C-alpha positions, -999 to +999 in steps of 0.1 A: -190-099-280-206-070-260-230-043-270-202-017-269-184-036-298-212-028-323-206+001-347-226+033-343-243+029-378-278+022-391-284-014-400-281-023-436-315-028-453-301-052-477-292-076-448-313-107-449-342-108-425-333-142-413-299-131-398-292-143-362-297-118-333-266-107-313-259-127-280-267-110-247-237-096-227-221-118-200-226-105-164-195-099-143-201-108-107-176-094-081-171-105-045-172-079-017-134-083-012-128-078-050-150-047-051-133-033-020-099-040-035-107-022-067-122+008-049-091+010-027-069+009-058-089+036-075-089+058-044-051+053-037-043+061-073-066+092-075-059+106-040-023+095-036-013+127-016-038+152-003-040+179+024-072+179+045-082+205+071-104+197+100-110+192+137-096+162+156-119+140+176-119+105+191-080+106+193-066+075+208-032+058+207-036+020+209-011-003+225+003-010+191+015+026+190-008+037+161-030+068+164-067+065+154-088+096+150-117+113+132-112+144+112-144+165+109-159+198+100-195+211+103-211+187+078-188+157+073-162+136+088-136+110+078-117+085+099-080+085+099-050+066+111-014+076+117+011+047+121+036+046+149+066+055+127+050+088+116+035+096+151+069+092+167+084+122+148+055+146+156+066+177+176+032+180+194+006+156+209-027+153+189-057+158+210-095+163+207-107+197+196-075+207+179-078+220+143-051+205+121-040+201+085-033+165+077-013+152+048-017+116+036-035+093+011-070+080+009-075+042+013-101+017+023-103-003+055-114-037+041-129-053+073-154-025+077-156-012+041-148+023+053-127+048+035-101+066+056-071+089+054-037+073+061-020+103+077+017+108+073+020+143+088+000+166+110+005+203+117-017+226+138-037+251+119-026+287+125+000+276+152+034+261+146+039+225+157+069+234+178+051+261+196+021+239+203+044+211+216+061+237+238+028+249+252+016+214+258+047+202+276+049+235+297+013+230+308+018+194+318+050+200+337+035+230+354+006+209+366+031+184+381+047+212+401+081+212+383+080+250+379+070+258+415+092+283+433+091+262+464+113+235+449+139+260+436+172+255+455+195+284+464+230+285+449+259+276+471+278+306+485+313+292+477+311+264+451+343+245+451+335+223+421+313+235+392+299+211+366+293+222+330+271+203+305+276+218+270+292+213+236+330+217+233+326+231+198+304+261+208+313+295+222+293+289+254+320+268+271+347+293+262+326+322+275+320+304+308+357+295+312+369+330+304+346+346+330+354+321+358+392+323+350+390+361+354+368+363+384+371+329+402+405+314+393+405+288+421+372+272+408+374+235+399+356+229+366+342+195+355+330+196+319+307+169+304+308+172+266+274+167+249+255+174+217+232+204+220+214+202+187+200+176+163+184+142+167+193+124+199+207+156+215+181+156+242+189+121+254+226+130+253+220+162+275+200+141+300+227+115+302+253+143+307+233+158+336+230+124+353+266+116+348+280+149+361+256+148+391+274+116+402+308+133+403+318+136+439+320+171+452+300+189+425+282+219+441+263+234+411+257+224+375+255+248+345+237+235+314+245+259+285+242+265+248+245+296+225+217+313+207+197+299+177+163+294+163+136+275+181+146+244+160+182+247+172+171+251+208+145+224+207+166+198+225+161+219+257+123+218+252+122+180+256+106+163+286+136+140+292+159+171+297+134+188+320+131+157+342+169+153+343+172+189+355+145+183+381+161+151+393+196+166+398+208+164+434+224+199+433+212+233+420+211+237+382+216+269+362+200+270+328+219+292+303+204+284+269+203+309+240+202+346+243+182+367+267+151+366+246+151+328+242+130+309+267+130+271+269+114+245+292+148+240+308+147+276+320+114+270+339+126+238+355+161+249+365+168+264+399+182+296+383+178+309+348+207+329+332+201+349+301+234+338+285+263+314+293+285+343+304+258+355+328+256+320+343+293+322+352+288+356+366+259+344+387+281+317+403+309+342+409+285+368+423+277+345+452+314+345+461+316+383+457+286+388+479+301+364+505+335+382+505+318+417+506+297+406+536+328+395+554+345+428+546+314+447+560+314+426+591+352+433+597+346+470+593+317+469+617+337+449+643+366+473+640+344+504+644+327+489+674+360+480+690+373+515+684+343+531+699+344+508+729+382+515+734+376+553+733+349+550+759+371+529+783+400+554+779+377+583+787+363+564+818+399+557+830+409+593+826+378+604+846+388+581+874+424+593+874+413+629+878+396+622+911+414+630+944+415+595+957+435+583+927+461+611+926+490+590+939+478+558+923+506+558+897+533+560+923+518+533+944+515+511+913+551+517+904+562+507+939+540+476+938+555+468+904+590+470+917+582+448+947+566+423+924+597+422+902+619+415+932+597+388+944+596+373+909+634+373+908+637+356+942+611+331+932+630+323+899+663+318+918+646+295+944+630+275+916+663+272+898+682+261+929+655+235+937+656+223+901+694+219+903+692+199+935+665+177+921+686+172+889+716+160+910+694+136+929+679+123+897+714+116+882+725+098+913+695+076+914+698+070+876+734+057+880+723+035+910+695+021+890+717+014+860+739-009+881+709-030+888+695-027+854+677-059+844+683-053+808+721-055+813+717-086+834+695-102+809+720-094+781+748-111+801+725-142+807+716-142+771+753-142+761+760-171+784+731-190+771+742-185+735+777-197+743+764-228+761+740-234+732+769-233+708+790-257+729+760-281+732+755-281+694+793-287+689+793-316+714+762-332+698+778-330+664+810-345+676+793-374+694+771-380+664+802-383+641+818-407+666+786-429+669+784-430+631+820-441+628+815-469+655+783-480+638+801-482+604+829-503+619+805-527+637+784-531+605+815-539+585+825-566+610+790-580+610+790-581+572+823-600+572+807-627+595+775-629+576+769-662+556+756-641+527+791-626+524+805-661+523+781-670+495+792-639+477+827-652+475+815-683+455+805-707+483+771-725+485+750-742+511+735-776+504+702-786+519+681-818+519+650-818+497+627-804+523+652-778+535+652-791+571+689-800+574+722-788+560+742-816+543+777-818+556+786-854+548+782-869+513+778-904+528+744-894+541+731-887+506+721-915+482+723-915+445+692-903+428+680-882+457+674-845+453+691-817+472+687-779+472+718-757+467+716-721+479+740-697+462+744-658+465+716-651+441+689-678+441+686-715+448+691-747+427+673-780+429+698-808+420+697-846+416+727-866+430+742-889+404+775-897+420+791-893+454+828-890+464+836-899+499 
């Protein structure tokens, strides 16, 4: 029983003086771990969700992916931690000196006995997280030189194949197709559908850029999306998209949002178009400029030729007006007539010569045909084929005759064979050691053994009786 269990009343005077005194309260001794655990429980229950404003310092992301930092103001500080799962969804990069508002819960780090804030969300004070992330990425990529004008590539004058990376559900792809169909009907379009908004859209856009850059013959790529809020266009402010645009082997036109919308993709791209329709017009404008330049060159060449022609005509008329050239036209006409006559005579002589050579050629051709080796070889081949046929016929005939003779000889030999005689039921009788054929029964004694050969096999017999 503790002291707090006693009633708050005066003691009764009638109580006997010899009553026993109350026992002393029992001490409760806690270990450091138990005390720390109770403090952690109290803090987590009391400060389950709080918002704390301060300046970041000592920010460091460990190899585990967790962020450790200190949140401070002019007179105090508190340590904090943001786990990898929460840090991954931040739009900006926490860094020292940045004033932020942190949302989380208060807990105790047992090994050091320090209380800390377990942060679940951070947002920059006075500046939106998206805008801060935009500025940080822009500054970092600019330092790497991805925005330099020196790396911007000019658009091709006459693109034969145009790649488009956009969503098939938006109006951007329809606007681009309508403009190109109207102004550049012979363009070959290669469209890579992709998501342009939401989680994972940035990776999808980067994969689309890399995939369409591998298509053989693509001269220029348009990455496009319609207008929207900064959240809608945020996929084009991701580093993975910026590096995919910078790594494309052909020029890239960025046509994201409306004219007032600016994204990281616009700074990295070789050309920025205010709208998707304007991107199509920029591509076509290169063709229009090329065709217009050709037209201007044609006009300049025609004008130069016309001026030169007039000068030569005037010079010729000046020469004709001189005294020495007064009868030049008549002399030229006579010379022309003489040239025509010579041309006619030459043509006749050439034709006569060609006719004589043609007759000689035909005569020689007929002579050569009589001694043509191909005809002689054909005749020899015919004779060889006939002789070969006769030879095969003779061989077959002699083969049949030889087979017939062989069959007859074999039949005669078979009739004279002793085996044939045995086949007719006869037998051959030998003595016991098969060294002599027995032809006389008188030469065999009773009780001796003989061997009898028949058509199939041999018999060993004992002589019991003889008949002479």
